[in-house]
C-alpha positions as CSV (number, residue, x, y, z in Angstrom):
1,M,-38.7,132.1,123.3
2,W,-38.2,129.5,126.5
3,F,-39.8,131.2,128.8
4,N,-43.5,131.0,126.7
5,A,-43.6,127.5,125.9
6,G,-40.8,124.8,127.0
7,W,-39.2,127.0,130.0
8,Q,-40.6,124.7,133.2
9,P,-38.4,121.4,132.3
10,W,-34.8,123.7,131.7
11,M,-35.7,125.3,135.1
12,H,-36.4,122.2,136.7
13,R,-33.7,120.8,135.7
14,L,-31.3,123.9,136.6
15,V,-33.0,124.1,139.9
16,G,-32.1,120.1,140.7
17,T,-28.6,121.1,139.8
18,G,-28.4,122.9,143.2
19,A,-27.2,126.0,141.2
20,K,-26.9,128.9,143.2
21,E,-26.2,131.5,140.1
22,V,-27.2,131.6,136.4
23,S,-25.5,133.6,133.6
24,L,-27.7,135.2,131.4
25,E,-26.7,137.2,128.3
26,V,-28.7,140.5,127.4
27,D,-28.4,141.6,124.4
28,W,-28.4,145.1,124.7
29,A,-29.0,145.9,121.0
30,H,-32.6,144.5,121.2
31,V,-33.2,146.7,124.5
32,E,-32.1,149.7,122.8
33,P,-32.0,149.3,119.4
34,N,-33.0,153.0,117.9
35,A,-30.5,155.9,119.2
36,P,-32.1,158.5,121.7
37,A,-32.9,161.5,120.5
38,S,-31.1,164.5,121.9
39,G,-31.8,165.6,125.2
40,A,-34.3,162.3,125.6
41,G,-34.8,161.0,129.6
42,S,-32.7,157.6,128.7
43,A,-31.4,158.0,132.6
44,S,-34.4,156.3,133.8
45,P,-34.9,152.3,132.9
46,A,-38.8,153.6,132.6
47,S,-38.0,155.0,129.3
48,P,-39.7,154.3,126.3
49,L,-36.4,154.2,124.9
50,Y,-35.7,150.9,126.5
51,D,-37.7,147.6,126.1
52,F,-36.8,145.3,129.0
53,T,-40.2,143.0,128.2
54,Y,-38.3,139.9,127.3
55,I,-35.4,140.6,130.5
56,D,-38.2,140.9,132.8
57,N,-39.7,138.1,132.0
58,V,-36.6,135.5,132.2
59,L,-36.0,137.2,135.6
60,K,-39.7,136.3,136.6
61,R,-39.3,132.5,136.1
62,F,-35.9,132.6,138.4
63,R,-37.9,134.1,141.5
64,G,-38.3,132.0,144.6
65,T,-36.1,129.2,142.7
66,G,-32.9,130.4,144.8
67,I,-31.0,131.2,142.1
68,R,-29.3,134.3,141.6
69,P,-29.6,135.7,138.0
70,V,-25.9,138.0,136.8
71,L,-26.8,139.4,133.9
72,F,-23.6,140.4,131.2
73,I,-24.7,143.1,129.1
74,T,-22.9,142.8,125.2
75,D,-23.6,143.8,121.6
76,A,-24.0,147.5,121.4
77,P,-26.5,148.3,119.1
78,R,-25.0,149.8,115.9
79,W,-26.1,153.3,116.2
80,A,-23.9,153.1,119.5
81,Q,-20.6,151.9,117.4
82,G,-18.1,153.9,116.9
83,S,-16.5,153.4,113.1
84,G,-14.4,150.5,112.8
């Protein structure tokens, strides 16, 4: 993953462009890969149903850069998709 190895040159180049925003895709299928059980507390982002580790790590890299990350949620998990 780019935030573990090799992120510094990428971030340095991005900051150097003078960019004020960056678009980041969040694949919801990775955040919530399993269907919640009936009655599960899915309203809280702290719920163990969600894994925000990757997103949190990426967003931490933008702190203090002056660049505002804009998140685009994509790709619903298979369990959340209807037929067809």
